[in-house]
C-alpha positions, 0 to 999 in steps of 0.5 A, a space after each residue: 906319318 913315317 913311311 914304313 918302307 923308308 924306316 925299314 930302309 934306314 934300319 937295313 943300311 945301319 945294320 952291323 949285326 953280323 961281324 963276318 959280313 960287315 968285315 967282308 962287305 967293307 973289305 970288298 968296298 976298300 979293295 974293289 975290283 980293278 974294273 971299278 977301281 975309280 968308283 965309290 962302293 956302297 959297302 953297306 947292307 942293301 935295302 929292297 926297292 921297287 913299287 911300294 904298292 906292289 903285288 909281286 915280291 921277288 926274293 933273291 939270296 944276297 947282294 953280289 960283292 961287286 954288284 949291289 954291294 958296289 951300287 947300293 941297289 938290289 941286282 944292279 950292276 952285275 950279270 944276274 941283274 942284267 938277266 932279271 931286269 931284261 925279263 922284268 921289262 919284257 913282262 911289263 914289270 920294269 920301265 927299262 931292261 937295264 940296271 947299272 946305277 941307282 940313278 939310271 931311271 929304272 922304275 918297277 911297276 907292281 913289283 918289289 925286289 929284295 933278298 933273304 940276306 942284305 950283305 954280300 957274303 964271302 963265297 955267296 954263302 951266308 951262315 945259318 946264324 947270319 940268315 936268321 939275324 937278317 930274317 926280320 927285314 924280310 918279315 917286315 917287308 912281307 907284313 907291309 905287302 901282305 894285304 895286297 900281295 898276290 905273287 911271290 917269286 923265289 930266286 933259288 932254292 934257299 929263298 924258296 925254303 926261307 919264304 915257306 918257313 917265314 910264311 908258315 910262322 905267320 899263319 899261312 897254311 903251307 902244304 905238308 910235306 913242304 913243297 920241293 924247289 924246282 924251276 917253275 914250281 908253283 904253290 897256291 898258299 891261299 886263294 889269293 897268294 901264289 909262290 913261284 920258283 925260279 932258278 937264280 939268274 946267276 952266271 953258274 946257271 945262265 952260263 951252263 944253260 941251266 937257266 935259259 931266257 925262255 925258261 926265265 920269261 915263263 916264270 914272269 909270264 905266269 906271275 903276270 897271269 896270277 896278277 891278272 
């Protein structure tokens, strides 16, 4: 029997549905950043990764141009990933606190990391049409994990709204008016499924102190409490 997540991975990697994103990710992979000039960039859409039996789903916005677009693994090789995996390690969701390359030995426990958009976008701003075309990949992941899913963590306001729209379309009862995003916000969507919000661990948030390690850790402690 074909592994549904492996099948999804192949679909993601082959995708060329968005001309602007395809041109951009491949241009970045050719021109590279000086610090990585000797590396071979991934330069393709980036699939999710983690524990295929996860009860925690973590959703970011999109791969970083010189992070996951370079390494081929979500949140790997950039400052945002440094913050994320340190926090996940402290909370017991990762076996190590760093993510440098796909073969660095990182393993996630009871967690799956993915994104709303799978290609690095110019200016980190995918268009509405690009978001819409990429949406089925996240929907497929949600369908796979939903029977055991207990907690969703949205990294950033877009992922928060995007998840609420997808879940509502799938028959999950979303409060009206739709809950507002805010760091630490929490919504019980069912008796067994909770959505948490966190500021994205981007340099824009971490360098300015908008997101602190203490505040970030609080989200993962709450996720751990939800999972029991």
